C-alpha positions in Angstrom: 169.1 99.7 35.7 172.9 99.3 36.6 172.7 98.2 40.5 176.1 99.6 41.4 175.7 100.9 44.9 177.0 99.0 48.1 175.8 99.9 51.5 176.3 98.5 54.9 174.9 98.5 58.3 177.1 97.3 61.0 178.6 98.6 64.2 180.7 101.6 64.3 184.2 100.0 63.8 182.5 97.8 60.4 180.9 101.3 59.2 184.5 103.0 59.5 186.2 100.1 57.8 183.5 100.0 54.6 183.4 104.0 54.5 187.7 103.2 54.0 187.6 101.6 51.2 184.7 103.7 49.4 181.6 102.6 50.7 178.9 105.7 50.5 175.7 104.3 51.8 176.0 103.1 55.6 174.1 102.8 59.0 175.2 102.3 62.6 171.5 101.6 64.0 171.6 100.8 67.7 168.4 98.9 67.9 166.5 96.4 65.8 164.2 98.7 64.4 166.8 100.9 63.1 168.6 97.7 61.8 165.3 96.8 59.8 164.4 100.0 58.6 167.8 100.7 57.3 167.1 97.4 55.4 163.9 97.6 54.1 165.1 101.7 52.7 168.5 100.0 51.7 166.5 97.4 49.6 163.9 99.6 47.9 166.8 101.8 46.2 166.4 100.5 42.7 170.4 101.3 42.6 171.1 99.3 45.3 172.9 95.6 44.6 174.7 94.8 47.8 173.7 95.3 51.2 176.3 94.0 53.8 175.0 93.5 57.5 177.0 92.1 60.4 176.0 89.0 61.7 175.0 89.9 65.2 172.5 92.5 63.5 171.3 90.3 61.1 170.4 87.6 64.3 168.2 90.6 65.2 166.4 91.0 61.8 166.6 87.6 60.1 163.2 87.3 59.7 163.2 90.3 57.4 166.2 89.1 55.2 164.6 85.8 54.4 161.5 87.9 53.5 164.0 89.8 51.4 165.9 87.4 49.7 163.3 86.0 47.8 164.4 88.9 45.4 167.6 87.8 43.4 168.8 92.0 43.7 169.4 94.0 45.6 172.0 90.9 47.7 172.0 90.7 51.4 175.5 89.3 52.4 176.5 88.8 56.0 179.6 89.1 57.6 181.3 88.8 61.0 182.0 91.6 62.9 185.1 92.2 64.7 184.0 89.6 67.9 184.0 86.6 65.2 181.2 84.5 63.5 177.9 84.1 65.1 176.6 81.4 63.0 174.0 83.5 61.8 175.5 83.4 58.1 175.1 79.3 57.9 171.5 79.7 59.3 170.3 82.1 56.6 171.9 80.5 53.8 170.2 77.0 55.2 166.9 78.5 54.8 167.7 80.2 51.6 168.6 76.7 50.3 165.8 74.9 51.2 163.6 77.1 50.5 164.8 76.7 46.3 165.6 73.4 46.2 162.6 72.0 48.8 165.2 70.2 51.0 167.2 70.7 54.5 171.1 70.5 53.7 173.9 70.7 56.2 176.7 73.5 56.0 
């Protein structure tokens, strides 16, 4: 099985940028429920290899991201939007490392 699909969940500007780069799967959610639904739908796609989500949206579904990140594929990557980093990526990464190795680290 090849996991070669890429999806992006983000604001309009981010999604348009990734579409211009060739990403075909994308969602511009308008609320946390739509964000969560898109994330889970993409995660369940057996061909999905990478899900990119902007930090502001990831912050609204942080618990879902942590639950889904137990599986190695697809990989969920948090990126800043045009406003810059919110620090959500560091928080999620710290929790994933804590789960993996059993200790908390400073990033």
